[in-house]
C-alpha positions as CSV (number, residue, x, y, z in Angstrom):
1,M,-27.3,17.4,-20.7
2,P,-24.8,20.1,-19.2
3,G,-22.1,19.1,-16.9
4,P,-19.6,16.2,-16.6
5,G,-22.1,14.0,-18.6
6,V,-22.4,15.2,-22.1
7,S,-23.8,13.8,-25.0
8,W,-24.1,14.8,-28.4
9,Q,-26.9,13.2,-31.0
10,I,-26.4,13.4,-34.8
11,N,-29.3,12.7,-37.0
12,F,-28.6,11.3,-40.5
13,S,-30.1,11.7,-43.4
14,D,-28.5,8.8,-45.3
15,Y,-31.2,6.6,-44.1
16,D,-34.0,6.2,-46.5
17,P,-37.3,4.9,-45.0
18,D,-38.7,4.3,-47.7
19,D,-36.2,2.2,-49.2
20,D,-34.3,0.8,-46.2
21,P,-35.5,-1.8,-43.9
22,S,-37.0,-0.9,-40.6
23,L,-39.4,-1.7,-37.7
24,P,-41.5,1.5,-37.7
25,T,-43.8,0.8,-34.2
26,P,-40.6,1.1,-32.0
27,I,-39.2,3.9,-34.0
28,R,-42.1,5.8,-33.6
29,K,-42.6,5.1,-29.8
30,S,-38.8,6.3,-29.6
31,G,-40.1,9.4,-31.1
32,I,-37.7,9.3,-34.1
33,D,-38.8,11.1,-37.4
34,L,-37.2,9.4,-40.1
35,Q,-38.7,11.2,-42.7
36,R,-37.5,14.5,-40.8
37,N,-34.2,13.3,-40.5
38,R,-34.2,12.5,-44.2
39,R,-34.9,16.1,-45.0
40,E,-33.1,18.0,-42.2
41,G,-30.5,15.4,-41.1
42,V,-26.7,15.6,-42.1
43,S,-24.7,13.5,-44.2
44,S,-22.8,11.0,-42.5
45,S,-20.0,11.0,-45.5
46,E,-19.7,14.8,-45.5
47,L,-19.9,15.7,-42.1
48,C,-19.9,13.4,-39.5
49,A,-16.7,11.3,-40.9
50,A,-14.8,14.2,-40.6
51,L,-15.7,15.4,-37.2
52,L,-15.2,11.9,-35.9
53,R,-11.7,11.6,-37.5
54,E,-10.9,15.3,-36.5
55,K,-12.5,16.1,-33.3
56,L,-13.0,13.0,-31.3
57,F,-10.3,10.0,-32.2
58,C,-7.4,12.3,-31.9
59,Q,-8.5,13.5,-28.7
60,G,-7.4,10.6,-26.1
61,G,-9.7,9.4,-23.7
62,K,-11.9,6.1,-23.4
63,F,-14.7,4.9,-25.7
64,V,-17.7,3.3,-24.2
65,T,-20.4,1.0,-25.7
66,F,-23.0,-1.1,-24.6
67,H,-23.3,-4.4,-26.7
68,G,-21.3,-3.0,-29.3
69,M,-20.5,-4.7,-32.1
70,Y,-22.9,-3.4,-34.3
71,D,-21.8,0.0,-32.9
72,V,-18.3,-0.2,-33.9
73,A,-19.6,-2.2,-37.5
74,Y,-21.6,1.2,-38.1
75,L,-18.5,3.5,-37.4
76,L,-16.1,1.6,-39.4
77,K,-18.5,2.0,-42.1
78,I,-18.6,5.6,-42.0
79,L,-15.3,6.3,-41.5
80,T,-14.3,4.1,-44.6
81,G,-16.6,5.8,-46.6
82,G,-19.0,3.2,-46.8
83,K,-16.5,0.5,-47.7
84,P,-17.5,-3.2,-47.4
85,L,-16.6,-4.4,-43.7
86,P,-13.6,-6.6,-43.7
87,D,-14.1,-10.5,-44.4
88,T,-13.0,-11.7,-41.2
89,L,-13.5,-11.3,-37.4
90,R,-9.8,-10.6,-36.9
91,E,-9.4,-8.2,-39.9
92,F,-12.4,-6.3,-38.1
93,M,-11.1,-6.3,-34.9
94,T,-7.5,-5.1,-36.1
95,E,-9.5,-2.2,-38.0
96,A,-11.1,-1.8,-34.5
97,W,-8.1,-1.5,-32.6
98,S,-6.5,0.8,-35.4
99,I,-9.5,3.4,-34.6
100,F,-9.7,3.2,-30.8
101,G,-6.2,2.1,-29.9
102,G,-7.0,-0.3,-26.9
103,R,-9.5,2.2,-25.5
104,L,-12.8,0.6,-26.2
105,F,-14.9,-0.8,-23.5
106,D,-18.3,-2.8,-23.6
107,I,-20.3,-2.4,-20.5
108,K,-22.3,-5.1,-20.8
109,Y,-19.3,-7.6,-20.9
110,M,-17.6,-5.4,-18.0
111,A,-20.9,-6.0,-16.2
112,R,-19.9,-9.7,-16.0
113,F,-17.4,-9.3,-13.5
114,C,-19.4,-7.3,-10.9
115,P,-21.2,-9.2,-8.3
116,G,-25.2,-8.3,-8.1
117,L,-25.6,-7.6,-12.1
118,L,-26.7,-11.1,-12.9
119,G,-23.7,-11.9,-14.9
120,G,-24.1,-8.9,-16.9
121,E,-27.3,-10.6,-18.8
122,L,-29.3,-7.4,-18.6
123,G,-30.6,-5.0,-20.9
124,L,-29.3,-1.1,-20.8
125,E,-32.5,0.1,-19.1
126,K,-32.3,-3.0,-16.3
127,L,-28.9,-2.4,-15.9
128,A,-29.3,1.3,-15.2
129,N,-31.9,0.7,-12.7
130,L,-29.9,-1.6,-10.6
131,L,-27.1,0.8,-10.3
132,K,-29.8,3.7,-9.4
133,V,-28.5,5.4,-12.5
134,E,-30.6,8.4,-13.7
135,A,-30.6,10.8,-17.0
136,D,-32.8,13.3,-18.7
137,G,-34.3,12.7,-22.4
138,V,-35.9,10.1,-24.1
139,A,-35.0,6.6,-23.9
140,H,-34.0,4.5,-26.6
141,Q,-32.7,7.8,-28.8
142,A,-28.8,7.5,-29.4
143,G,-28.0,10.5,-27.1
144,F,-29.9,9.4,-24.2
145,D,-28.5,5.7,-24.4
146,S,-25.1,7.2,-24.9
147,L,-25.3,9.3,-21.9
148,V,-26.5,6.4,-19.8
149,T,-23.8,4.3,-20.9
150,G,-21.2,6.7,-20.1
151,L,-22.8,7.3,-16.5
152,I,-22.8,3.3,-16.1
153,F,-19.1,3.0,-17.0
154,H,-18.4,5.5,-14.2
155,E,-20.4,3.5,-11.8
156,L,-19.1,0.3,-12.5
157,H,-15.6,1.7,-11.5
158,K,-17.0,3.6,-8.3
159,R,-18.4,0.3,-7.1
160,W,-16.0,-2.3,-8.2
161,E,-12.0,-2.8,-8.8
162,I,-12.2,-3.0,-12.4
163,D,-9.0,-3.8,-14.4
164,D,-9.5,-1.8,-17.7
165,E,-6.4,-4.1,-19.2
166,Q,-8.6,-7.0,-18.7
167,V,-11.6,-5.8,-20.2
168,S,-10.5,-3.3,-22.9
169,M,-11.3,-4.3,-26.3
170,I,-13.8,-7.1,-25.5
171,L,-17.0,-6.8,-27.3
172,Y,-19.9,-8.5,-25.5
173,G,-20.9,-11.7,-27.7
174,L,-17.6,-11.6,-29.4
175,E,-15.3,-12.6,-26.2
176,S,-13.4,-15.9,-27.2
177,A,-12.6,-14.2,-30.6
178,C,-11.5,-11.1,-29.1
179,Q,-9.5,-12.7,-26.1
180,E,-7.7,-14.5,-29.1
181,I,-7.0,-11.5,-31.1
182,K,-5.8,-9.4,-27.9
183,A,-3.3,-12.1,-26.9
184,P,0.5,-10.9,-27.2
185,S,1.5,-13.9,-28.9
186,S,-1.3,-13.9,-31.8
187,F,-1.9,-10.0,-32.1
188,N,-0.2,-8.0,-34.9
189,P,2.7,-6.4,-32.9
190,L,2.5,-3.1,-35.0
191,L,-0.9,-2.3,-32.9
192,R,1.3,-2.3,-29.9
193,S,2.1,1.0,-28.3
194,P,6.0,1.7,-28.0
195,A,5.3,2.9,-24.3
196,S,3.6,-0.7,-23.5
197,T,6.2,-2.8,-25.4
198,G,9.4,-1.2,-26.0
199,S,8.9,-1.6,-29.7
200,G,6.7,-1.1,-32.5
201,V,4.8,1.7,-34.1
202,M,1.3,2.7,-33.8
203,V,-0.9,2.2,-37.0
204,P,-2.4,5.5,-37.7
205,L,-5.9,6.3,-37.7
206,P,-7.9,5.5,-41.1
207,M,-8.0,8.6,-43.2
208,M,-6.8,10.8,-40.5
209,R,-5.5,14.2,-41.2
210,S,-4.4,17.2,-39.6
211,P,-7.4,19.1,-37.5
212,C,-9.1,22.2,-39.8
213,P,-12.6,23.3,-40.4
214,F,-14.7,21.5,-43.0
215,R,-17.7,22.5,-45.3
216,S,-21.1,21.2,-44.2
217,Q,-23.4,20.1,-46.8
218,R,-25.4,23.7,-46.9
219,G,-22.1,25.4,-47.5
220,G,-19.9,27.7,-45.5
221,V,-17.2,26.4,-43.1
222,C,-18.3,24.9,-39.9
223,V,-15.9,24.7,-36.9
224,H,-17.2,22.5,-34.2
225,P,-16.3,22.5,-30.6
226,L,-14.2,19.4,-29.3
227,A,-16.2,17.1,-27.8
228,T,-15.4,13.6,-25.8
229,P,-18.7,11.7,-25.7
230,Y,-18.9,8.5,-23.9
231,M,-20.2,6.7,-26.4
232,I,-21.2,6.2,-29.9
233,K,-24.6,5.0,-30.5
234,W,-26.1,4.5,-34.1
């Protein structure tokens, strides 16, 4: 979708529908062809990890998700080359802080503070309908859902006074643990910004390198335009 609401959808080749568990019926209904993705998609380890590290997280801005604990988990797997996830929730959220720098927002949690949205206990489609948010595309595909999530985020800020500091880095379903980790008295001071605390250093992003072209799995050099999607949806 051109204009201020831009969404990128990348189809990965890593997922093998013959070996990996899946729910074929809803996948077909959403128009996703896993066999074609397997043949023509891109490798997350060869392409997407480099794209995310070099073109997205070094650009600033805010990152938005909807009920995003699994989205963050998949992202960690890609950025670390498929290494096992952290053993504890505290370590998991510490990794998330090191990537997002405190700029991650879960709109399902944010909706809890907005009157008329049923305490946030809504699916993405119902929330969009209540807010009269519309977008072109195929529902339940990553690009469409990402676009809708970003538009909802802006709509929530347009209608209600939301304190970003209060709702940042709180994932729906993990609220208590995230609040405890986020508390200044308990969180690792090395993750705090020098501007906000007067001391300390920022932890560098995982595997971060200076921006440069990288080779695609089909050979040759691919230089991708800068992009700032509102959400990453796996």
